[in-house]
C-alpha positions as CSV (number, residue, x, y, z in Angstrom):
1,M,-0.1,0.2,0.0
2,T,1.3,3.3,-0.9
3,L,1.4,6.2,1.8
4,T,0.9,9.9,1.5
5,K,3.3,11.7,3.7
6,G,0.7,12.6,6.2
7,Q,-0.4,8.8,6.4
8,R,3.2,7.8,6.9
9,H,3.7,10.4,9.5
10,R,0.4,9.3,11.4
11,A,1.5,5.8,11.3
12,I,5.0,6.3,12.6
13,L,3.7,8.6,15.5
14,D,1.5,5.8,16.4
15,L,4.0,3.4,16.6
16,V,6.4,5.7,18.6
17,N,3.6,6.6,21.0
18,H,2.3,2.8,21.7
19,G,5.2,0.9,21.5
20,A,9.2,0.8,22.0
21,V,11.0,0.9,18.5
22,H,14.7,1.5,18.8
23,T,15.9,1.5,15.2
24,Q,14.8,2.9,11.8
25,Q,14.8,-0.8,10.8
26,E,12.4,-1.6,13.6
27,I,10.1,1.1,12.4
28,A,10.2,-0.3,8.8
29,E,9.4,-3.8,9.9
30,A,6.6,-2.6,11.9
31,L,5.0,-0.7,9.2
32,A,5.6,-3.5,7.1
33,R,3.3,-5.7,9.3
34,R,0.7,-3.2,9.0
35,G,0.8,-3.7,5.2
36,L,2.6,-0.4,4.8
37,R,5.8,-0.3,2.7
38,T,8.4,2.2,2.5
39,T,12.3,2.6,2.4
40,Q,14.9,3.3,5.2
41,A,15.6,6.3,3.5
42,T,12.3,8.0,3.7
43,I,12.0,6.8,7.1
44,S,14.9,8.8,8.2
45,R,13.6,11.8,6.8
46,D,10.3,11.4,8.4
47,I,12.2,10.9,11.9
48,Q,13.9,14.1,11.0
49,E,10.5,16.0,10.1
50,L,8.8,14.5,13.1
51,G,11.3,15.8,15.5
52,L,11.8,12.2,17.0
53,V,14.6,11.5,19.3
54,R,16.1,8.1,20.4
55,S,16.4,7.3,24.0
56,G,17.1,4.3,26.0
57,A,13.4,3.4,25.6
58,G,13.4,3.7,21.9
59,Y,12.4,6.7,19.5
60,R,10.0,9.3,21.4
61,S,8.5,12.7,20.2
62,A,10.6,15.4,21.7
63,A,7.7,16.9,23.6
64,A,7.1,13.3,25.3
65,L,10.8,12.9,25.9
66,V,10.9,16.4,27.7
67,R,7.9,15.8,29.6
68,E,9.6,12.6,31.0
69,L,12.7,14.2,31.7
70,V,11.8,17.5,33.7
71,L,11.3,16.4,37.0
72,S,10.5,19.9,38.5
73,V,10.5,23.6,37.5
74,E,10.9,26.4,40.0
75,V,10.4,29.9,38.6
76,V,12.3,32.6,40.4
77,A,11.9,35.8,38.2
78,P,13.3,36.5,35.9
79,M,14.6,32.8,35.6
80,A,13.4,29.4,35.9
81,V,15.4,26.4,37.3
82,I,14.7,23.2,35.7
83,R,15.5,19.8,37.5
84,T,16.2,16.6,35.2
85,P,17.8,13.2,35.6
86,P,21.5,13.3,35.6
87,G,23.1,13.6,32.2
88,T,19.8,14.5,30.3
89,A,19.7,18.6,31.2
90,N,21.8,19.3,27.8
91,L,19.1,17.3,25.7
92,V,16.2,19.2,27.3
93,A,17.8,22.4,27.1
94,R,18.3,21.9,23.4
95,R,14.8,21.2,22.7
96,I,13.6,24.2,24.8
97,D,16.0,26.3,22.5
98,E,14.8,24.5,19.2
99,A,11.1,25.4,20.3
100,A,12.1,29.3,20.3
101,L,9.7,29.7,22.9
102,P,8.3,33.5,23.1
103,G,8.5,33.5,26.8
104,V,12.2,32.0,27.0
105,A,15.3,34.3,26.0
106,G,17.6,31.4,26.2
107,T,19.2,28.5,28.6
108,V,22.2,27.3,29.9
109,A,22.5,23.6,31.0
110,G,24.7,21.6,33.5
111,D,24.4,17.8,33.9
112,D,21.1,17.8,35.7
113,T,20.0,21.6,36.1
114,I,19.0,24.1,33.4
115,I,18.8,27.7,34.0
116,A,16.2,29.2,31.7
117,V,16.3,33.1,31.1
118,L,12.6,34.2,31.1
119,R,11.4,37.4,29.1
120,R,8.3,37.8,31.3
121,P,8.8,37.2,34.8
122,G,6.2,35.6,37.1
123,P,5.7,34.6,40.6
124,A,7.7,31.9,42.2
125,R,6.1,28.5,42.2
126,R,7.5,24.8,42.3
127,S,5.4,22.3,40.7
128,R,6.2,19.8,37.9
129,S,2.6,20.4,36.5
130,C,4.1,23.9,35.6
131,W,6.1,22.4,32.6
132,R,3.6,24.1,30.2
133,M,6.3,27.0,29.9
134,S,8.1,24.3,27.8
135,G,5.5,25.2,24.9
136,D,3.9,22.0,24.9
137,K,1.4,21.7,22.2
138,L,-2.5,21.6,23.2
139,V,-5.2,21.0,20.6
140,L,-8.3,23.0,21.4
141,A,-12.0,22.0,19.9
142,Y,-12.8,25.5,18.6
143,S,-15.9,26.5,17.5
144,G,-15.4,30.0,17.0
145,G,-17.5,31.2,19.7
146,L,-17.0,33.2,22.5
147,D,-15.8,30.4,24.9
148,T,-13.2,29.0,22.7
149,S,-12.1,32.2,21.3
150,V,-11.4,33.3,24.8
151,A,-9.6,30.1,25.5
152,I,-7.1,30.5,22.9
153,R,-5.6,33.5,24.6
154,W,-6.1,32.2,28.1
155,L,-4.4,29.1,27.1
156,K,-1.6,30.9,25.5
157,D,-1.0,33.1,28.8
158,K,-0.7,29.8,30.7
159,G,2.0,28.8,28.5
160,W,0.3,26.4,26.0
161,D,1.1,26.3,22.1
162,V,-2.7,26.3,21.2
163,I,-3.7,24.5,18.0
164,A,-7.4,25.0,16.9
165,F,-9.3,22.2,15.5
166,T,-12.8,22.5,13.9
167,V,-14.9,19.9,12.5
168,D,-17.8,20.4,10.0
169,L,-20.8,18.5,11.1
170,G,-23.3,20.2,9.2
171,E,-23.5,23.3,11.1
172,K,-23.5,25.8,8.0
173,K,-20.9,28.1,9.5
174,D,-18.3,29.8,7.6
175,L,-15.2,27.5,8.2
176,D,-12.7,29.6,6.4
177,A,-13.7,32.4,8.8
178,I,-13.4,30.5,11.7
179,Q,-10.0,29.3,10.9
180,A,-8.8,32.7,10.3
181,R,-10.2,33.9,13.6
182,A,-8.5,31.1,15.3
183,L,-5.3,32.5,13.9
184,K,-6.0,35.9,14.4
185,T,-6.8,35.1,18.1
186,G,-3.3,33.4,18.7
187,A,-3.5,30.0,17.7
188,S,-0.2,28.8,16.2
189,A,-2.1,26.6,13.8
190,A,-5.8,26.0,12.9
191,Y,-7.1,22.6,11.4
192,V,-10.6,22.4,9.7
193,A,-12.0,18.9,9.0
194,D,-15.1,17.7,7.1
195,G,-16.8,14.9,9.7
196,R,-20.2,15.0,7.7
197,A,-19.7,11.6,6.1
198,P,-18.1,9.7,9.1
199,F,-20.4,11.2,11.5
200,L,-23.4,9.7,9.9
201,Q,-21.9,6.4,8.7
202,L,-20.1,5.4,11.9
203,F,-21.9,7.0,14.8
204,V,-25.7,8.1,13.6
205,W,-26.4,5.1,11.5
206,P,-25.5,2.4,14.2
207,S,-27.6,4.7,16.6
208,L,-30.6,4.6,14.2
209,Q,-30.2,0.8,13.8
210,A,-30.4,0.3,17.5
211,G,-33.5,2.7,17.7
212,A,-31.6,4.9,20.4
213,V,-34.0,7.9,21.6
214,Y,-32.6,9.2,25.1
215,E,-35.8,9.1,27.5
216,K,-38.2,8.6,24.4
217,E,-37.7,12.2,23.2
218,Y,-33.9,13.2,22.4
219,P,-32.3,11.6,19.3
220,L,-28.8,12.2,20.8
221,A,-27.6,14.5,17.9
222,T,-25.1,16.4,20.2
223,A,-24.2,13.6,22.0
224,L,-23.4,11.4,19.0
225,G,-21.3,14.1,17.5
226,R,-18.8,14.8,20.5
227,P,-16.9,11.1,20.4
228,L,-16.3,11.9,16.6
229,I,-14.9,15.2,17.5
230,A,-12.9,13.5,20.4
231,A,-11.4,11.1,18.3
232,M,-10.2,13.6,15.4
233,M,-8.7,15.7,18.1
234,V,-6.7,12.7,19.2
235,E,-5.3,12.4,15.9
236,V,-4.6,15.7,15.3
237,A,-2.6,15.7,18.7
238,R,-0.6,12.6,17.6
239,R,0.2,14.1,14.4
240,E,1.3,17.3,16.1
241,G,3.3,15.9,18.9
242,A,0.8,17.4,21.5
243,S,0.5,16.6,25.0
244,A,-2.9,17.7,25.8
245,I,-6.6,18.5,24.3
246,A,-8.9,21.2,25.4
247,H,-12.5,22.1,25.0
248,G,-14.9,24.7,25.8
249,C,-17.4,22.9,27.9
250,T,-18.9,24.0,31.4
251,G,-18.7,22.0,34.5
252,K,-22.3,21.3,34.8
253,G,-23.0,19.7,31.2
254,N,-22.7,16.5,29.8
255,D,-20.4,17.4,26.9
256,Q,-17.5,17.6,29.3
257,V,-17.8,14.0,30.2
258,R,-18.1,12.9,26.7
259,F,-14.8,14.6,25.6
260,D,-12.7,13.6,28.6
261,V,-14.1,10.0,28.8
262,A,-13.4,9.6,24.9
263,T,-10.1,10.9,25.4
264,A,-9.2,8.7,28.3
265,A,-10.3,5.6,26.1
266,L,-8.4,6.6,22.7
267,A,-5.4,8.2,24.3
268,P,-4.9,7.9,28.2
269,E,-1.5,9.5,27.8
270,L,-3.2,12.9,27.0
271,K,-4.2,15.4,29.4
272,V,-7.5,16.9,29.2
273,V,-7.9,20.7,29.8
274,A,-11.1,22.8,30.6
275,P,-10.7,26.2,30.8
276,V,-14.3,27.2,31.5
277,R,-14.2,24.9,34.5
278,E,-11.0,26.5,35.8
279,W,-11.1,30.3,35.0
280,G,-14.2,31.5,37.0
281,M,-15.4,33.6,34.3
282,N,-19.1,34.1,33.6
283,R,-20.7,35.3,30.1
284,D,-20.2,39.1,30.9
285,D,-16.8,38.6,32.2
286,E,-15.4,36.7,29.1
287,I,-16.9,39.5,27.0
288,E,-15.0,42.2,29.2
289,Y,-11.7,39.6,28.7
290,A,-12.2,39.4,24.9
291,N,-12.5,43.4,24.5
292,K,-9.5,43.8,26.9
293,H,-7.5,41.6,24.7
294,G,-8.8,42.5,21.5
295,I,-10.3,39.2,20.8
296,E,-13.1,39.4,18.1
297,V,-16.4,38.7,19.9
298,P,-18.9,36.9,17.7
299,A,-22.3,38.2,17.2
300,T,-24.0,35.1,18.4
301,V,-23.1,36.3,22.1
302,L,-25.9,38.8,21.5
303,S,-28.5,35.6,21.4
304,P,-30.2,34.8,24.8
305,Y,-30.0,31.1,23.7
306,S,-27.4,28.7,23.8
307,T,-27.3,26.5,20.6
308,D,-25.6,23.6,19.0
309,E,-26.2,21.8,15.9
310,N,-25.2,19.3,13.4
311,L,-26.9,16.8,10.8
312,W,-28.7,14.9,13.1
313,G,-30.3,17.9,15.1
314,R,-30.3,21.2,16.7
315,S,-30.3,21.8,20.2
316,I,-31.5,25.2,22.1
317,E,-31.3,26.0,25.8
318,A,-31.2,29.1,28.3
319,G,-32.9,32.2,28.4
320,V,-36.8,31.9,28.7
321,L,-36.5,28.3,28.2
322,E,-35.2,27.7,31.6
323,D,-38.5,28.3,32.7
324,P,-40.3,24.9,32.0
325,W,-43.9,26.5,32.3
326,A,-42.9,28.8,29.5
327,E,-43.9,28.0,25.8
328,P,-41.0,28.0,23.7
329,P,-41.1,31.5,21.6
330,S,-41.2,31.3,18.0
331,D,-37.5,32.6,17.5
332,V,-36.1,29.5,19.2
333,Y,-37.0,27.6,16.0
334,A,-34.6,27.9,13.0
335,W,-35.2,24.5,10.9
336,T,-38.7,23.9,11.5
337,R,-41.8,26.0,10.2
338,D,-44.6,26.7,12.5
339,P,-47.2,24.0,11.8
340,R,-50.1,26.6,11.5
341,E,-48.0,28.3,8.7
342,C,-47.5,24.9,7.0
343,R,-49.4,24.2,3.6
344,D,-52.6,22.6,3.6
345,E,-51.8,19.4,1.7
346,A,-50.1,16.6,3.2
347,A,-46.6,15.5,2.0
348,Y,-45.8,12.0,1.5
349,I,-42.2,10.5,1.3
350,E,-41.1,6.7,0.9
351,V,-37.7,5.7,2.7
352,G,-36.0,2.4,1.4
353,F,-33.7,0.7,3.8
354,K,-31.3,-2.2,3.5
355,L,-30.1,-4.1,6.4
356,G,-31.6,-1.5,8.6
357,L,-29.8,1.3,6.9
358,P,-31.6,4.0,4.9
359,V,-30.6,4.0,1.3
360,S,-33.3,5.5,-0.8
361,L,-35.9,8.3,-1.0
362,D,-38.9,8.2,-2.9
363,G,-37.3,5.3,-4.9
364,E,-34.1,7.1,-5.6
365,A,-30.8,6.0,-4.2
366,V,-29.1,8.7,-2.1
367,D,-26.0,8.7,0.1
368,P,-26.4,9.6,3.8
369,L,-25.8,13.3,3.4
370,Q,-28.1,13.7,0.7
371,L,-30.7,11.7,2.4
372,V,-30.4,13.5,5.9
373,T,-29.9,16.9,4.5
374,A,-33.2,16.2,2.0
375,L,-35.3,15.0,5.2
376,N,-34.5,17.9,7.3
377,R,-35.8,20.3,4.8
378,I,-38.9,18.4,3.9
379,G,-39.5,17.8,7.5
380,G,-38.6,21.1,8.4
381,E,-41.2,22.5,5.8
382,N,-44.0,20.5,7.5
383,G,-43.1,21.6,10.8
384,V,-42.0,17.8,11.8
385,G,-39.3,17.5,14.3
386,R,-39.8,19.8,17.3
387,I,-39.2,18.4,20.8
388,D,-39.6,20.2,24.0
389,H,-37.7,17.7,26.6
390,L,-37.2,18.0,30.3
391,E,-34.4,15.7,30.6
392,N,-32.2,14.3,33.2
393,R,-28.4,15.3,32.8
394,L,-25.7,12.8,33.6
395,I,-24.2,15.0,36.5
396,G,-27.8,14.8,38.4
397,I,-29.5,18.2,37.5
398,K,-32.8,18.2,35.1
399,S,-32.6,20.6,32.2
400,R,-35.2,21.9,29.7
401,E,-34.0,21.3,26.4
402,I,-35.5,22.4,23.0
403,Y,-34.7,20.1,19.8
404,E,-35.2,20.3,16.1
405,A,-34.5,17.2,14.5
406,P,-36.7,16.5,11.4
407,A,-34.5,13.9,9.8
408,A,-33.9,12.0,12.9
409,V,-37.6,12.0,13.8
410,L,-38.6,10.7,10.3
411,L,-35.7,8.2,10.0
412,L,-36.4,6.7,13.4
413,Q,-40.1,6.5,12.9
414,A,-39.7,4.9,9.4
415,H,-36.9,2.4,11.0
416,Q,-39.2,1.3,13.7
417,A,-41.9,0.5,11.4
418,L,-39.8,-1.5,9.1
419,E,-38.7,-3.6,12.4
420,D,-42.4,-3.9,13.4
421,I,-43.0,-6.0,10.3
422,T,-39.6,-8.1,10.3
423,L,-38.5,-8.6,13.6
424,P,-39.8,-11.6,15.7
425,K,-41.8,-10.5,18.7
426,E,-39.2,-11.6,21.2
427,V,-36.5,-10.2,19.5
428,A,-38.5,-6.8,19.2
429,R,-39.2,-6.7,23.0
430,F,-35.8,-7.3,23.8
431,K,-34.2,-4.9,21.3
432,D,-36.4,-2.0,23.3
433,T,-34.3,-2.8,26.3
434,V,-31.1,-2.7,24.4
435,A,-32.2,0.6,22.7
436,Q,-32.7,2.2,25.8
437,Q,-29.4,1.1,27.0
438,W,-27.5,2.4,24.1
439,A,-29.2,5.6,24.1
440,Q,-28.1,5.9,27.9
441,M,-24.5,4.7,26.8
442,V,-24.2,7.4,24.2
443,Y,-25.6,10.2,26.5
444,D,-23.2,9.1,29.1
445,G,-20.2,9.5,26.8
446,L,-19.4,5.7,26.7
447,W,-19.2,5.5,22.9
448,F,-15.9,4.1,22.9
449,S,-16.5,1.0,25.4
450,P,-16.9,-2.5,25.4
451,L,-20.5,-2.0,26.1
452,R,-21.0,-0.3,22.6
453,D,-19.0,-3.2,20.8
454,A,-21.2,-5.5,22.8
455,L,-24.5,-3.9,22.4
456,Y,-23.9,-3.4,18.3
457,A,-23.1,-7.2,18.1
458,F,-26.8,-7.8,19.0
459,V,-28.1,-4.8,17.1
460,A,-26.3,-5.8,13.9
461,E,-27.8,-9.5,14.0
462,T,-31.2,-7.8,14.4
463,Q,-31.0,-5.9,11.1
464,R,-30.3,-8.8,8.7
465,H,-33.9,-8.6,7.7
466,V,-34.7,-5.0,8.2
467,T,-34.8,-4.6,4.2
468,G,-37.6,-2.7,2.7
469,D,-39.8,0.5,2.1
470,V,-41.7,2.7,4.5
471,R,-44.2,5.5,3.4
472,L,-44.7,8.4,5.7
473,K,-47.3,11.2,5.8
474,L,-46.3,14.7,6.9
475,F,-49.1,17.3,7.8
476,K,-48.8,20.2,9.8
477,G,-46.1,19.3,12.5
478,S,-47.1,15.5,12.4
479,S,-45.8,12.4,10.5
480,R,-47.4,9.0,10.3
481,V,-46.4,5.8,8.8
482,V,-49.2,5.0,6.2
483,G,-47.4,2.1,4.6
484,R,-44.6,-0.4,5.2
485,K,-43.3,-3.5,3.3
486,S,-40.6,-6.1,3.2
487,P,-39.3,-9.0,1.1
488,A,-38.5,-10.7,4.6
489,Q,-41.9,-9.4,6.2
490,L,-43.2,-11.6,8.9
491,Y,-46.8,-10.2,8.7
492,Q,-48.5,-12.8,6.3
493,H,-51.8,-11.9,4.8
494,S,-53.1,-15.4,4.8
495,L,-52.7,-15.8,8.5
496,A,-54.1,-12.3,9.5
497,T,-56.9,-11.8,7.1
498,Y,-60.7,-12.6,8.3
499,G,-61.6,-12.8,4.7
500,K,-61.2,-15.0,1.9
501,G,-57.7,-16.7,1.7
502,D,-57.7,-17.2,5.5
503,A,-55.3,-20.0,6.1
504,F,-55.4,-19.9,9.8
505,D,-56.3,-23.1,11.6
506,Q,-58.9,-21.7,14.4
507,S,-59.7,-25.2,15.7
508,A,-56.0,-25.1,17.1
509,A,-56.8,-22.1,19.2
510,A,-58.7,-24.3,21.9
511,G,-56.0,-26.4,22.7
512,F,-53.5,-23.6,22.7
513,I,-55.8,-21.6,25.1
514,K,-55.9,-24.5,27.4
515,L,-52.3,-24.9,27.6
516,W,-51.8,-21.3,28.1
517,G,-54.1,-21.0,31.1
518,M,-52.9,-24.2,32.7
519,G,-51.1,-22.4,35.3
520,V,-53.9,-19.9,36.6
521,R,-56.5,-23.0,36.3
522,T,-54.4,-24.8,38.5
523,A,-53.7,-22.0,41.0
524,A,-57.3,-21.5,41.3
525,Q,-58.5,-25.1,42.0
526,V,-55.7,-26.0,44.5
527,Q,-55.4,-22.4,46.6
528,G,-58.6,-20.9,45.7
529,R,-57.3,-17.5,46.4
530,L,-58.3,-16.0,43.0
531,Q,-62.2,-17.7,43.6
532,D,-62.0,-16.0,47.0
533,R,-62.1,-12.2,45.6
534,E,-65.0,-10.3,46.4
535,L,-66.6,-10.0,42.9
536,K,-70.3,-9.8,44.0
537,G,-70.5,-5.9,43.3
538,L,-69.2,-5.9,39.9
539,L,-72.6,-6.2,37.9
540,G,-74.4,-3.9,39.9
541,D,-78.0,-3.2,38.8
542,V,-78.7,-5.3,35.7
543,K,-81.7,-5.8,33.6
544,R,-82.4,-9.6,32.9
545,L,-84.9,-10.4,30.1
546,A,-86.2,-14.0,29.1
547,P,-88.6,-15.0,26.5
């Protein structure tokens, strides 16, 4: 398999971060075992470009090696005294000088001690965790909003080299402007990634097959996006040799758990930094901080609501919505039309499924992105997909959330209808339990867990015959299933009909009922408790008529 340079670099960093490789030959052999062929000369250039260094434990990234070798840092302005194991101070000092940190004028190294001359003095402190002055890289989940824009400057002031990462999950944002804003605010680099296809295929579709809806209301839009963002951030962190990731989540929401736990599962060596949990600023304080430091304040901060959106749905909270008695005002909604303003004629759509996954719309094959985009538009035009949910957050508080999820509502409804006609009764009933567990798992941030693997093994088995078509009727805010069919359907007309063609042997019913009721009959005959119940008053005054 021929690799691009970026793919080769990621593979080498993965080897370095997860195993001991001591020579270039070992790296080449390890890559070959993965089916990746390259020359030793190419590997030599890659090692130099990646800034890898060889230690007794094998090749390491410079940042990782420095973190291991720094035992303590004591800042005594305008200098910092850095302690290392014997014989390693020169190596660490060289890496500090190569990093060209803006806060460090230069270093002098002995055997196990480095004196770093600081350009900006700071208060004396002693802590190994203070080694952020080394310019360690940190990948920040950057939305372009107030919290994460302020976070860039705040993290830089703490000594981090901030790399901004933004992923497109269908938010319809100006990604070029967000990327430029990140660099203008102080990020040393800014990544933008298109995550729409993997979001639908790897996260939304398995959850659709599972029938996952949290507390019978929430289709889990935001909850499904977070593990993907975390996974992409981990990949960027490894590519950049970063030692931490950061997010803009508060200390009272669910997303902090999702980011932190996903990172712990995928890259336990990475530190997770949550500025909003630490800095003690409220919204007004953040605006003041931004103005003081010349940070562009997005216009969205003027909105009374906090929103998040991706292809699977849009969530809205805060403002008047914090009163659970208050009806959501019309300006809350952006995707769905007021049902009173929808057209007077019903709209019909047909969704085709194969193995539990939607593959067509109105008889035409479509890819996941085309399908979800079209259903969000069609559903929204007909007022479908509005959800007002009083939900139980993971951390123990109740929260009022408004959701708009036209495509999610329609596809979950259609998928359930197709399962109703194809799954055996016992499988369908147990799958309801699995669906609830899946929804709880996603909501609680446990996507990357053995539980998900185990649950999906069951879900995938149930979808082998979930192939067919479902017809839905959309009218003024409602959607109803009005037709379903499958080549593997368990509904058989000859068994269900009461008319011509009835093939059901009704004479078999008597024997079945006798066996079915055997336990109740035996209990009544032996113990008599059921017969002893007071039943005399049930009839009341009745009228008897005889010929």
